Each structure stands twice: as C-alpha cells, then as structure tokens.
N, C-alpha and C positions, 0 to 999 in steps of 0.2 A: 585551410582549416583544414583541420581532418575528417576524413566518414571513420562514421564507425558502425557500419553493420556486422562485426565479425559472428555477434552469436545468434546474428541469423542468419550465417550462412550455412551453416549442419543442419537447419530447420528444412531451408530452402532443398539443399539436397536429397535429403530426406527425403522427401517428396517428390526432389523432381530426376529424382530414382531410376523411375521406372521409363520416364521418358529418355533419361539420357543426363549424365551428370554435368554434361556441357552446358544446361539451362546456364547452371550455378558459377559456372568458372569465372567469368567475370568481377566474381563478390571472391574470390581466391586471391585479388593480390589487392586491396586496398586493406589486408590486416599489415602495419605497420608496427610490430612487435612487442613488449611482456607488458602488462600492467599490475605492480604488486597490489595484495587489500590493503581496505583500509589505509589510502597514502593520503588523503584526500583529494580524493574524487572529487570533482568540478563538471557539471556541466556548464555547459556555457566555457568553459574551454578545454574543451577535448584534448585527450594526451595518449599515450600508445598503452597498446589494448593486448589481451592474448588470446585468443579465441575462445569461448566455455560454450557448449553443445547445448543445442537443444535438444529435448529424451522426445521419443514417443510416451502418448501416450494419455491417463485423459476420458472424458466425454467427447463420445462428438459431437461440437457445439452446433448452434445455428446461427443467422446473422440476425438485426432485429425485425421482429413485423415477421416472421418463423412459427414461434410460437405463439397458441390460437392462447385466451385467455383473460382477466378482463384489467382495467387500470388497474398498475397496479398503490398498492397504500404507499406515502413514499416514510422512509425512516421505519419499519415494517417488514422486517426478517422471516421469510422461509424457509423457513427448517433441511436441509438438506437428507438427502432420503441412502440409504447406507447401501455403497455401493460392496466391490468385489474388488479392483484394482489394489495394489500393494503400496509404499510408500516408495518417491524417492528421493536419495540424501545428496549434498555435496559439502563438502567438506566443510563449516564456516571461517570466516575470517575474526580470527578473532585477537591481532597484535592491537593493542591501542594507540591510541597517540598519548604525548607527553602529558600527562596531569589529568586525561579526560578534555581537552580544549575542544569544542567543537568548532570544526573550520569551519560555518555557517554564520551569518553575522544576525541580529536577532531584530534585526529592520526585514524583513518578509516583502519583493515587489514580487510581482508574475503575471500568472494571467487567468489570477481565481476572480470568476467574478460576481462569488460572496463576501471581495474583501469590503470591510467598509472604512469611513475613513479613521477612526479610529486603528483598525490594521493597520494605514496605512500610515499614520502617523508614529507607530511604534512599538503601538499596545498588545504583543504579538515575541516569540520565539518561536527555532525554529530546530528542531535533531536529525540528525544525519544520519539512516544509519546500513550500512550494506547487507546486500546477502548475505544470508543463514545456509536455507537449507530447504525442498521441495518435501511432501507428504502427506497422505494420505490419511490427516487426522485432520478432530477442531480440538481442544481443550476444552472448546468454553462449551457448544453447538454437542458436540460428542465427548464429552469426558472420560479419558481410560475408555475408549474403544481406538482402534482402529488393522483393518480399515477404516474407513467410514470418513461416510460423505462425498465429494470429491475432490480433487486433490488444491494444497494450498503452495504457495511460495508464502516465507516466514525470512520476518528482519530482524532487528536486534535482541536480544534473551536469546544465544549460543546453547544453552540445554533445555530449548521447546521439544518435550514429546507429548503426547499427548494423556497424559499423569500430572503435567504443570498445572500449577494453580498460584496465584500471587504470587503469594509463600512464601513458597521454590524458588520460584523466579529472586523474589529479594533478596532469599539465603546464597543463593550461586553465582550473587552480582555480590558481597560482603564486601571481595578486597578490587569487586572494581574491574575486571579480570573474564566476567558470563555477556559481555555482550560487545554488539558490531555498530553499537552507537559511537559515534564522536565525543560525545557529554557520556561520558562510564559513568554518576550515577544514574545513566537511565537505563534499568535491567527488566525495562519491558518488552510487550514481544506484540511486535504489532505485522497482520499478516493479508493478505488478497488470496483469490483463484488464482488457478495462474494462465495467465497467458498464453494462449496456442494460436499457428500460422495451419490453414486450415483452407490451405487451393486447392488438395484433394477433404472435405471434410469427412472422406472414411478414417484417415487415418490424423488426428490431428497434433501438432509437434509442440510439442512447450519451448518457450520459451525461455531462459535465463534472465531475470531480471537483474541493471547496476542495483539499484539501490532506494532506499524509503527516502519522501523528505517528507517530516512531520508535524507541521504547523502549528502548536499554543498558541491559542489565541483568546485578545477579548472586548468586546465592545467597547465605547469610547461613555468614559460616566457608568463604566459598570462594573464595582467590582466580583467579585468571582473567590471563592475555596475549592480550596485543589484537590484533589480525586481520593476519594477513602484511600485505606488498605483493603483487600483486598476487591478493587476494583475490578468489573470487566464490561464493554463494553459492544457492539453489534453495529454496522448500520449498513444498509440502503434493501434492495428487496433482488436474490436471486431472481423469483419469477417475471422481470417489467418487462419490456418488451418493444417498453418503448422509452428515449431519455428522459433518468429522475428530474424532482425536483431537487438533488443533496449526492447527483453521483454522476459520473461518467465524465470523454476522456475531450485528451488535447494535444493535442502537439508543442513540445520541451518550449518555441520559441516564439508563439502566438502568443499577440499581445494582450494586455489585460483587458480586459470585461466581455474576450473571444468566448462565444457561448460553447461551453461543454455539447459534445454530440456520444450518439448513443452507440456510437460504433469507433475502433481508432482510424482516425481520421489518415491520407494518406501525408508523411509527412518528410521533409526532407532528410538525406541519406547522413545530413551533419546535426541532427536532432533524434532525440529520442520520441518515440509513444506515450502518453504522461495518462493513466488513472488517475481519477479524485476522487474522492468520499472525504467528503462533510458527515463530524455524525454532531447528534444533537449534543447542548448546551445546559438544560438544566436537570438535574435531580430532583426524586423528590425528600431524598435528607435523608431515607429508609435504610432502604438497600443498597446494599455492596452490586450485589449482582440480580439480572432478573434472568429464567428462562425464554419468556414474552420481549426482554428488553421496556419490560411496563418501567423501569426502576427510572427511565430519561422521556423526553422529550424536545422537541426543536420549541424555537422559540416563539408568539406566537403575534404578529404585528411590534417586533423588539422588545418584544416582555414574557418572561416565563408564565406559562398559564400556572392558577392557584391548586392544584395540583404536585404539578411539581417544581417549589416554589422556589428549589433555592439553584442560584449560577455558579457553573463550574469553567473552566479551560475549555472550549471549542478548537478539537482536534478535525483536522483537514491531513487524510493523509493520501501523499503524488509515490504512486509508480513508477518509475521511468523504465521502459522496455527499449531497446537495441530499434533501430530502422533500417533500411537501408536506401530511402528514395522511394520504394516501383507501390503500386498497387500490390494486395492480400489481399484476399479472407481470413478473419481472425477469428474463434470462441472465446471462450471460459472452459474452464475444466469445469464450472457449475452449467453450463447450458449457451446459452446465446451474448455477445458484451452486453448487450443494452442492461445485464440482471448484475452490475455491477458492486461489489460487496467487498464488507474491511469488517477487521474485525481489532482492537486493543485489551492486550491483559496488562495490569497495573507492575510492572513491576519494581519503579523508579522511590531508590533510600527518599522519607518522606520530606528528609530535612532539608533534601537539598530541593525535591522538588516544590514548596514553600518558601523557599530562597527564591526559584526563575517565577516561580508566582506571583510576589512581592517582589520582585525587582523591574517585571518585565509586563506583567496585565494589571495587577493594582496600583500600578504607576500614575502619580500625579499629572495633572495634564490630556 
C-alpha cells in the first residue's frame, strides 16, 4: 500500500530545520511521483502524489483543554476576531471531469457515528471537491474584509473571494467551469480553518489538504426541501475546548461508529486525518442567512423544533489532510483543535440541486 505523507514533509522540515533537516529525511524517500488535479482522487486507493508544501502562518494554537472557558454551546459559532496576517493562495484546480460526473457513489459508508439507518440505506448523495486555495478571509462572517479572522482552506468554488455571495458563485459557474467539485453543477464554496502542524507551537505550519467530501443526507421517512437561493451556513464552535456534539476528528479508515475526538488522532501513514463537521438541518423557512446562524437549528429527538419547522438536507463536511503515521501536535488557525468549525455558501444550480434532492433524499423506501 502506498504511503501518502508528502504534504506533511515540508511542514516537518520547516519545524525541524533548527534542529537539523535530517530529522525529516526518511519521509523524503516516500514521495512516489506526481498527481494531477481532479483526476479522480480516491481515498482507499492511494495513487501517486506530488509534494504539496505546508506554509508557515496563522495564529499559534493550543491543544484541547489549554484554553479556559465555559462548555461550548453546540451549533453556535463564536465570531472570529479580525487579524493582521495576509492571505496565502494556491492555484485552483479547474479541469472538470467529462459531463461533471461525480466519481463517488451516492451510497455513502464510513466512520460517521451520526449516520442514521435511512442514510445507510442510501438516502444520501456525496460531492467531492479538490482544495482550491487558502486565504485570511470569510465572506460569511466578515464580508468584504481581508485580512480578517483567521486562515481558511477553501474547496469547491474556484472564484471564492472576500466579496463572494451565493449569487456571484452561481453566476461564475453558469458554464460549470468554476468549481473543483466533481459534480460540476455544484458551484458552492466549502471551507474550514487551516490545520497546522504545531510540534513547535510558536511556529505552526499549515498543512495543505487533499480534498473535501460533503454528504447531503436525509433521515428515513423524512422529506426535505432544497436549500433556498442565497443560503449560507456556519456550524461548529470555535471556542470549544472539548469534543463537540457535531464536530471532531477521526482517521480515514476508522471503523463505522468510531467516536470523534477533540484532536487529530495518530493515523497510519497510508490514511488521512479527517476533520468532520455536521450542520443543522432544520430551517426557519424565512431567512436564507443570518449573522448569528439563528435561521437554522439541529433536530431535537429526531424532529425539527417548532420555530425551525422546515427540514432541509443535512450536510456533513469531511476534510482530508495527509498523515505520516507519526505522533504530532496540531492546532487550527483559529486556535485549538477542539474548536473545529466549517462554512457553506450555496452555489448550486438550483434545478440540479432539486433533482439531486428528489432522486436521492426524497426517494421512497
């Protein structure tokens, strides 16, 4: 089985350079070639890869438990604080597969402990998108501002900027050529804070991710409405210091039902570290967006609450970062790793989204 730590290699060299670059030398021999963009990157079937370099930056983080504070309120996002660091960018991969065909099955299995029976039976579909770029901006929380907040790693919409809105994403992807997603009708933007190698906590180094997998799902016997035009959503608590109910970490090949952790676990060299965030799926039926995220809520006892009565697709973002099989300390650009959170800005072709929801999520049985 081919090992895949090459994106971590440069980060390790950057951290260990003061103590001698030979500390990372064994990893260099494990690079096994070049990987093209958007050519069907399948986890579980490792292929050749080109070195992708980690870059220093972001705010020094701490490990879970290191930050004082009250227990987090699940599903509530604490706004970022404007920062001073400028953005980093990585050229987008824009070459689509013929016809925008997704290379993943609608039937999704995996280690997600939240997966209900209905989803296991196929009431879901998945979108896989390559990494686009990093930048210190957030068009949902800090629209029009850069630098602002902390460094984010973006997937999907290749035109994403500080000024992006759902309307601009849809307009840019009219020809289905402005997305890194393998479902080319999905021009949405997905993002998470940057994962950083923090063996030297004073000099954290960003790790370039492989891809994001986004699962759209619905519980059995539940009918859902597609997200409305202009929809945005943020999930997870940046200030959390313990594992959250709807966000956490796992290894790529963990067994189904494995509990998520507050920090990235030590994974094998042939599997990725996976950050997982589950979004609420109950909408107030009125507001497509909200600065406080009050337009959305999680189900209670399997049902949408009265003040958020409209069921919409539940999305779960899973970002894959490379591992070298060794023990390391990690942080997020936003702080400690327990504070994992994620964003979604709807850039779907609405007709295509309605078709996916009808075919996969509102199917009978």
